[in-house]
OpenMM code with the backbone's topology and positions (N, CA, C; nanometers):
from openmm import Vec3, app, unit

residues = "MET GLU GLY GLU ILE ASN GLY HIS ARG ASP PRO ASN THR HIS LEU GLU GLN ASP ILE SER ILE HIS ILE PHE THR VAL SER SER ALA MET VAL GLY VAL CYS LEU THR VAL ILE GLY LEU ILE ARG VAL VAL ILE THR LEU GLY ARG ALA ASP THR VAL ALA ASP ASP LEU LEU ALA GLY ASP ALA LEU LEU PHE LEU ILE SER CYS LEU LEU SER TYR TRP ALA LEU ARG SER ARG SER VAL ARG ARG MET HIS ARG LEU GLU LYS VAL ALA ASP ALA ILE PHE ILE ILE ALA MET ILE GLY MET ALA ILE ILE CYS ALA LEU ILE THR TYR ASN ILE SER VAL PRO ALA ARG".split()
positions = [
    Vec3(11.4009, 7.5175, 9.6447),
    Vec3(11.2482, 7.6334, 9.7051),
    Vec3(11.1959, 7.5327, 9.6980),
    Vec3(11.1173, 7.5679, 9.7381),
    Vec3(10.9315, 7.5042, 9.7845),
    Vec3(10.8492, 7.5853, 9.6080),
    Vec3(10.7909, 7.4238, 9.5641),
    Vec3(10.6778, 7.4536, 9.4619),
    Vec3(10.8066, 7.4242, 9.3139),
    Vec3(10.8699, 7.3643, 9.3240),
    Vec3(10.9654, 7.3106, 9.2427),
    Vec3(11.0125, 7.1646, 9.2202),
    Vec3(10.9603, 7.1794, 9.0831),
    Vec3(11.0059, 7.0247, 9.0804),
    Vec3(11.1518, 7.0183, 9.0193),
    Vec3(11.2896, 6.9022, 9.0238),
    Vec3(11.4048, 6.9331, 8.9071),
    Vec3(11.4021, 7.0850, 8.8571),
    Vec3(11.4188, 7.2369, 8.9067),
    Vec3(11.4969, 7.3332, 8.8604),
    Vec3(11.3128, 7.4075, 8.7705),
    Vec3(11.2213, 7.3152, 8.7991),
    Vec3(11.0791, 7.3511, 8.7166),
    Vec3(10.9474, 7.3715, 8.7589),
    Vec3(10.9344, 7.4863, 8.7918),
    Vec3(10.8141, 7.5033, 8.8705),
    Vec3(10.6642, 7.3729, 8.8842),
    Vec3(10.6165, 7.3975, 9.0116),
    Vec3(10.5482, 7.3255, 8.9731),
    Vec3(10.3815, 7.3276, 8.9068),
    Vec3(10.3185, 7.2398, 8.8366),
    Vec3(10.2171, 7.3103, 8.7596),
    Vec3(10.0908, 7.3871, 8.8736),
    Vec3(10.0530, 7.3120, 9.0066),
    Vec3(9.9772, 7.3528, 9.0432),
    Vec3(9.9847, 7.4808, 9.1235),
    Vec3(10.0951, 7.5028, 9.1615),
    Vec3(10.1836, 7.6567, 9.1842),
    Vec3(10.1444, 7.7267, 9.1055),
    Vec3(10.1912, 7.7210, 9.0068),
    Vec3(10.1667, 7.8010, 8.8638),
    Vec3(10.0437, 7.8685, 8.8699),
    Vec3(9.9216, 7.7698, 8.8649),
    Vec3(9.7649, 7.7647, 8.8730),
    Vec3(9.6920, 7.8246, 8.9599),
    Vec3(9.7467, 7.8706, 9.0914),
    Vec3(9.7023, 7.8868, 9.2066),
    Vec3(9.8045, 7.9869, 9.1937),
    Vec3(9.9070, 8.0581, 9.2009),
    Vec3(9.9334, 8.2080, 9.1574),
    Vec3(9.8519, 8.2654, 9.0130),
    Vec3(9.8223, 8.2053, 8.9125),
    Vec3(9.7177, 8.2493, 8.8268),
    Vec3(9.6152, 8.2986, 8.8882),
    Vec3(9.5646, 8.2154, 8.9561),
    Vec3(9.3870, 8.2624, 9.0512),
    Vec3(9.4472, 8.3764, 9.1193),
    Vec3(9.5796, 8.4102, 9.2138),
    Vec3(9.6217, 8.5086, 9.2793),
    Vec3(9.6205, 8.6508, 9.1835),
    Vec3(9.6639, 8.5761, 9.0999),
    Vec3(9.6717, 8.7340, 9.0003),
    Vec3(9.5498, 8.7728, 8.9733),
    Vec3(9.4801, 8.6827, 8.9345),
    Vec3(9.3068, 8.7056, 8.8816),
    Vec3(9.2245, 8.8002, 8.9614),
    Vec3(9.2620, 8.7306, 9.1238),
    Vec3(9.1801, 8.7885, 9.2095),
    Vec3(9.2286, 8.8953, 9.2510),
    Vec3(9.3449, 8.9470, 9.2109),
    Vec3(9.4442, 9.0655, 9.2741),
    Vec3(9.3730, 9.1709, 9.1623),
    Vec3(9.3706, 9.1319, 9.0214),
    Vec3(9.3112, 9.2432, 8.9365),
    Vec3(9.2013, 9.2995, 8.9252),
    Vec3(9.1031, 9.1516, 8.9381),
    Vec3(8.9616, 9.2062, 8.9549),
    Vec3(8.9304, 9.2749, 9.0592),
    Vec3(8.9936, 9.2223, 9.1509),
    Vec3(8.8975, 9.2718, 9.2726),
    Vec3(8.9713, 9.4400, 9.3369),
    Vec3(9.0729, 9.4674, 9.2856),
    Vec3(9.0746, 9.6220, 9.2934),
    Vec3(9.0425, 9.7434, 9.2252),
    Vec3(9.0213, 9.6145, 9.0628),
    Vec3(8.9213, 9.7605, 8.9711),
    Vec3(8.7967, 9.7285, 9.0652),
    Vec3(8.7717, 9.6142, 9.1181),
    Vec3(8.6217, 9.6544, 9.1885),
    Vec3(8.6215, 9.7347, 9.2974),
    Vec3(8.6690, 9.7964, 9.3851),
    Vec3(8.6966, 9.8813, 9.4715),
    Vec3(8.6735, 10.0202, 9.4140),
    Vec3(8.7802, 10.0276, 9.2614),
    Vec3(8.6869, 10.1546, 9.2105),
    Vec3(8.5576, 10.1628, 9.1797),
    Vec3(8.4965, 9.9926, 9.0970),
    Vec3(8.3212, 10.0622, 9.0980),
    Vec3(8.2597, 10.0637, 9.1985),
    Vec3(8.3290, 10.0057, 9.3106),
    Vec3(8.2018, 10.0685, 9.4363),
    Vec3(8.2243, 10.2161, 9.4597),
    Vec3(8.3903, 10.2783, 9.4724),
    Vec3(8.3913, 10.4329, 9.4676),
    Vec3(8.3057, 10.5055, 9.3973),
    Vec3(8.3020, 10.4831, 9.2092),
    Vec3(8.2389, 10.5081, 9.1402),
    Vec3(8.0997, 10.5429, 9.1817),
    Vec3(8.0532, 10.3937, 9.2354),
    Vec3(7.8944, 10.4173, 9.1865),
    Vec3(7.8697, 10.4407, 9.3547),
    Vec3(7.9561, 10.4806, 9.4422),
    Vec3(7.8961, 10.5437, 9.5726),
    Vec3(7.9364, 10.6961, 9.5631),
    Vec3(7.9636, 10.7377, 9.4939),
    Vec3(7.9814, 10.9114, 9.4118),
    Vec3(7.8810, 10.9181, 9.3103),
    Vec3(7.8125, 10.8261, 9.2233),
    Vec3(7.6632, 10.8239, 9.1705),
    Vec3(7.5626, 10.8615, 9.2428),
    Vec3(7.5499, 10.7284, 9.3590),
    Vec3(7.4213, 10.7510, 9.4626),
    Vec3(7.4564, 10.9004, 9.4852),
    Vec3(7.6123, 10.9792, 9.5565),
    Vec3(7.5821, 11.0298, 9.6489),
    Vec3(7.4927, 11.1683, 9.5872),
    Vec3(7.5401, 11.1666, 9.4242),
    Vec3(7.4854, 11.2831, 9.3379),
    Vec3(7.3514, 11.2692, 9.3240),
    Vec3(7.3051, 11.1126, 9.2875),
    Vec3(7.1670, 11.1053, 9.3218),
    Vec3(7.1019, 11.1543, 9.4700),
    Vec3(7.1392, 11.1396, 9.5570),
    Vec3(7.0963, 11.1282, 9.6906),
    Vec3(7.0880, 11.3017, 9.6687),
    Vec3(7.1961, 11.3626, 9.6712),
    Vec3(7.2015, 11.5427, 9.7047),
    Vec3(7.0625, 11.6209, 9.5956),
    Vec3(7.0401, 11.4714, 9.4957),
    Vec3(6.9535, 11.5864, 9.3691),
    Vec3(6.8197, 11.5855, 9.4432),
    Vec3(6.7765, 11.4261, 9.5241),
    Vec3(6.6647, 11.4867, 9.5815),
    Vec3(6.5842, 11.3768, 9.5580),
    Vec3(6.6710, 11.2644, 9.4359),
    Vec3(6.5566, 11.1650, 9.4123),
    Vec3(6.5431, 11.0507, 9.4640),
    Vec3(6.6232, 11.0364, 9.5970),
    Vec3(6.5835, 10.9314, 9.6180),
    Vec3(6.6954, 10.8964, 9.7495),
    Vec3(6.6798, 10.8009, 9.8656),
    Vec3(6.7761, 10.8234, 9.9628),
    Vec3(6.7342, 10.6691, 9.9663),
    Vec3(6.9080, 10.6190, 10.0082),
    Vec3(6.9051, 10.4721, 10.0165),
    Vec3(7.0497, 10.4726, 10.1215),
    Vec3(7.0557, 10.3659, 10.1753),
    Vec3(7.1633, 10.3091, 10.2247),
    Vec3(7.2899, 10.2498, 10.1823),
    Vec3(7.2568, 10.2611, 10.0205),
    Vec3(7.3355, 10.1280, 9.9367),
    Vec3(7.4882, 10.2270, 9.9462),
    Vec3(7.4853, 10.3357, 9.9372),
    Vec3(7.6317, 10.3959, 9.9488),
    Vec3(7.7161, 10.3513, 10.0830),
    Vec3(7.6631, 10.3302, 10.1740),
    Vec3(7.7264, 10.3104, 10.3298),
    Vec3(7.7617, 10.1113, 10.2921),
    Vec3(7.6451, 10.0529, 10.2389),
    Vec3(7.7086, 9.9168, 10.2445),
    Vec3(7.7959, 9.9083, 10.1143),
    Vec3(7.8220, 9.9377, 10.0063),
    Vec3(7.9018, 9.9833, 9.9264),
    Vec3(8.0213, 10.0127, 9.9588),
    Vec3(8.0194, 10.1274, 10.0107),
    Vec3(8.2140, 10.1445, 10.1354),
    Vec3(8.1961, 10.0585, 10.1934),
    Vec3(8.1614, 9.9562, 10.2600),
    Vec3(8.2142, 9.8009, 10.3148),
    Vec3(8.2443, 9.7263, 10.2113),
    Vec3(8.1379, 9.7362, 10.1233),
    Vec3(8.2002, 9.6336, 10.0320),
    Vec3(8.3036, 9.6521, 9.9539),
    Vec3(8.3463, 9.7555, 9.9309),
    Vec3(8.4786, 9.8615, 9.8282),
    Vec3(8.5916, 9.7820, 9.9820),
    Vec3(8.6045, 9.7859, 10.1041),
    Vec3(8.6606, 9.7391, 10.2251),
    Vec3(8.6895, 9.6132, 10.1810),
    Vec3(8.5964, 9.5345, 10.1630),
    Vec3(8.6021, 9.3546, 10.1449),
    Vec3(8.7199, 9.3369, 10.0236),
    Vec3(8.6718, 9.3971, 9.9254),
    Vec3(8.6838, 9.4168, 9.7779),
    Vec3(8.8798, 9.4550, 9.8196),
    Vec3(8.8892, 9.5004, 9.8762),
    Vec3(9.0456, 9.5775, 9.9340),
    Vec3(9.0998, 9.4831, 9.9982),
    Vec3(9.0669, 9.3895, 10.1330),
    Vec3(9.0901, 9.3037, 10.1856),
    Vec3(9.1523, 9.2009, 10.0758),
    Vec3(9.0956, 9.1866, 10.0013),
    Vec3(9.0724, 9.0783, 9.9342),
    Vec3(9.1646, 9.0378, 9.8045),
    Vec3(9.1983, 9.1816, 9.8070),
    Vec3(9.3235, 9.2513, 9.6590),
    Vec3(9.4831, 9.2230, 9.7381),
    Vec3(9.4486, 9.2594, 9.8476),
    Vec3(9.5874, 9.2867, 9.9869),
    Vec3(9.6293, 9.1702, 9.9807),
    Vec3(9.5110, 9.0753, 10.0509),
    Vec3(9.5497, 8.9395, 10.0609),
    Vec3(9.6192, 8.8549, 9.9334),
    Vec3(9.5254, 8.8571, 9.8151),
    Vec3(9.5801, 8.7841, 9.6863),
    Vec3(9.7114, 8.8432, 9.6636),
    Vec3(9.7694, 9.0014, 9.6706),
    Vec3(9.8932, 9.0310, 9.6697),
    Vec3(9.9947, 8.9748, 9.8120),
    Vec3(9.9654, 8.9477, 9.8761),
    Vec3(10.0547, 8.9060, 9.9346),
    Vec3(10.0853, 8.7533, 9.9327),
    Vec3(9.9332, 8.6979, 9.9174),
    Vec3(10.0122, 8.5383, 9.8562),
    Vec3(10.1431, 8.5427, 9.7270),
    Vec3(10.0765, 8.6267, 9.6328),
    Vec3(10.1694, 8.6290, 9.5147),
    Vec3(10.3556, 8.6783, 9.5656),
    Vec3(10.3333, 8.7471, 9.6895),
    Vec3(10.4648, 8.7927, 9.6944),
    Vec3(10.5358, 8.6587, 9.8588),
    Vec3(10.4808, 8.5366, 9.8382),
    Vec3(10.4492, 8.4765, 9.9319),
    Vec3(10.6049, 8.3554, 9.8798),
    Vec3(10.6696, 8.3477, 9.9294),
    Vec3(10.7791, 8.2024, 9.9503),
    Vec3(10.7352, 8.0808, 9.9593),
    Vec3(10.6476, 8.1315, 10.0536),
    Vec3(10.5768, 7.9960, 10.0976),
    Vec3(10.4834, 7.9600, 10.0419),
    Vec3(10.4919, 7.7994, 9.9612),
    Vec3(10.3622, 7.7796, 9.8927),
    Vec3(10.2576, 7.7289, 9.9767),
    Vec3(10.2507, 7.6935, 10.1219),
    Vec3(10.1747, 7.6831, 10.2299),
    Vec3(10.0837, 7.7754, 10.2218),
    Vec3(10.1520, 7.9177, 10.2687),
    Vec3(10.1343, 8.0484, 10.3049),
    Vec3(10.0418, 8.0760, 10.1724),
    Vec3(10.1050, 8.0436, 10.0334),
    Vec3(10.0181, 8.1186, 9.9292),
    Vec3(9.9355, 8.0568, 9.9182),
    Vec3(9.8730, 7.9233, 9.9379),
    Vec3(9.7524, 7.8573, 9.9533),
    Vec3(9.6714, 7.9383, 10.0045),
    Vec3(9.7061, 7.9327, 10.1290),
    Vec3(9.6478, 7.9248, 10.2839),
    Vec3(9.5848, 8.1303, 10.2603),
    Vec3(9.6699, 8.1577, 10.2247),
    Vec3(9.6326, 8.3498, 10.1674),
    Vec3(9.5319, 8.3019, 10.0526),
    Vec3(9.5517, 8.2561, 9.9288),
    Vec3(9.4791, 8.2887, 9.8391),
    Vec3(9.3373, 8.1868, 9.8927),
    Vec3(9.3159, 8.1142, 9.9500),
    Vec3(9.1882, 8.1141, 10.0230),
    Vec3(9.0819, 8.1418, 10.0578),
    Vec3(9.1631, 8.2627, 10.1444),
    Vec3(9.0883, 8.3447, 10.1955),
    Vec3(9.0652, 8.4411, 10.1554),
    Vec3(9.1573, 8.4865, 9.9931),
    Vec3(9.1447, 8.6085, 9.9553),
    Vec3(9.0105, 8.5968, 9.8184),
    Vec3(8.9929, 8.4161, 9.7944),
    Vec3(8.8850, 8.3885, 9.7330),
    Vec3(8.7929, 8.3716, 9.8108),
    Vec3(8.7553, 8.2932, 9.9293),
    Vec3(8.6598, 8.3399, 10.0073),
    Vec3(8.6151, 8.4748, 10.0320),
    Vec3(8.6919, 8.5639, 10.0601),
    Vec3(8.6223, 8.7097, 10.0764),
    Vec3(8.5899, 8.7561, 9.9783),
    Vec3(8.6933, 8.7238, 9.8283),
    Vec3(8.6073, 8.8149, 9.7231),
    Vec3(8.4704, 8.7498, 9.6477),
    Vec3(8.4618, 8.6396, 9.6664),
    Vec3(8.2752, 8.5615, 9.6848),
    Vec3(8.1960, 8.6194, 9.7215),
    Vec3(8.2061, 8.6606, 9.9098),
    Vec3(8.1500, 8.7093, 9.9831),
    Vec3(8.1241, 8.8268, 9.9544),
    Vec3(8.1820, 8.9502, 9.8687),
    Vec3(8.1949, 9.0824, 9.8635),
    Vec3(8.1099, 9.0713, 9.7200),
    Vec3(8.1348, 8.9673, 9.6093),
    Vec3(8.0520, 8.9657, 9.5116),
    Vec3(7.8995, 8.9067, 9.5181),
    Vec3(7.9214, 8.8178, 9.6129),
    Vec3(7.7386, 8.8216, 9.6795),
    Vec3(7.6866, 8.9837, 9.7226),
    Vec3(7.7973, 9.0629, 9.8114),
    Vec3(7.7719, 9.1491, 9.8564),
    Vec3(7.7152, 9.2516, 9.7497),
    Vec3(7.8027, 9.2597, 9.6507),
    Vec3(7.7656, 9.3741, 9.5548),
    Vec3(7.6382, 9.3049, 9.4428),
    Vec3(7.5989, 9.2057, 9.4774),
    Vec3(7.4651, 9.1380, 9.3513),
    Vec3(7.3211, 9.1837, 9.4624),
    Vec3(7.3909, 9.1969, 9.5721),
    Vec3(7.2661, 9.2371, 9.6488),
    Vec3(7.2435, 9.4240, 9.6636),
    Vec3(7.3446, 9.4497, 9.6818),
    Vec3(7.3291, 9.6063, 9.7013),
    Vec3(7.3064, 9.6472, 9.5456),
    Vec3(7.3435, 9.5611, 9.4158),
    Vec3(7.2702, 9.6335, 9.2819),
    Vec3(7.1246, 9.6110, 9.2887),
    Vec3(7.0418, 9.4927, 9.3264),
    Vec3(6.9082, 9.4709, 9.3594),
    Vec3(6.8535, 9.5912, 9.4569),
    Vec3(6.9024, 9.5841, 9.5563),
    Vec3(6.8921, 9.7015, 9.6194),
    Vec3(6.8533, 9.9114, 9.6062),
    Vec3(6.9840, 9.9019, 9.4979),
    Vec3(7.0037, 10.0081, 9.4323),
    Vec3(6.8812, 10.0156, 9.2984),
    Vec3(6.8456, 9.9227, 9.2532),
    Vec3(6.7868, 9.8976, 9.1438),
    Vec3(6.6367, 9.8772, 9.1734),
    Vec3(6.5992, 9.8496, 9.2877),
    Vec3(6.4417, 9.8281, 9.3455),
    Vec3(6.4350, 10.0225, 9.4122),
    Vec3(6.4960, 10.0905, 9.4502),
    Vec3(6.4920, 10.2168, 9.4923),
    Vec3(6.4855, 10.2867, 9.3900),
    Vec3(6.5566, 10.2995, 9.2671),
    Vec3(6.5615, 10.3444, 9.1447),
    Vec3(6.3874, 10.3515, 9.1004),
    Vec3(6.3742, 10.2062, 9.0977),
    Vec3(6.2300, 10.1991, 9.0541),
    Vec3(6.1052, 10.2076, 9.1384),
    Vec3(6.1051, 10.2169, 9.2622),
    Vec3(5.9934, 10.2303, 9.3351),
    Vec3(5.9879, 10.3860, 9.3615),
    Vec3(5.8738, 10.4755, 9.3315),
    Vec3(5.8423, 10.5946, 9.3484),
    Vec3(5.8526, 10.6051, 9.5083),
    Vec3(5.9426, 10.7473, 9.5465),
    Vec3(5.9358, 10.7831, 9.7325),
    Vec3(5.8137, 10.8565, 9.7367),
    Vec3(5.7486, 10.8021, 9.8449),
    Vec3(5.6277, 10.8363, 9.9131),
    Vec3(5.6447, 10.9867, 9.9552),
] * unit.nanometer
topology = app.Topology()
chain = topology.addChain("A")
for resn in residues:
    res = topology.addResidue(resn, chain)
    for name in ("N", "CA", "C"):
        topology.addAtom(name, app.Element.getBySymbol(name[0]), res)
């Protein structure tokens, strides 16, 4: 079996699986965070205190986290070490993009809350 040396798992393969597990758990949690914040923003918009596109951006960000989560799960289920490495790299890149997007969206939400509506 690929990724094994003399019946023992290759330490690099184990490390890659560990990274995929972290991406999987954190990105799935971030999908929940995005959906929660979307709900909170919708409440604020309904109360008429602010109007922002942050909820639309968060929906896109939640999709990126979901894609990252699914790719890392696929990497964990992959029997081919080469495919696992490729999927893990793509999941990692999408995860980083989604986290940068989340930071930008948080800045946008903070700005919209702190600046009084005209």
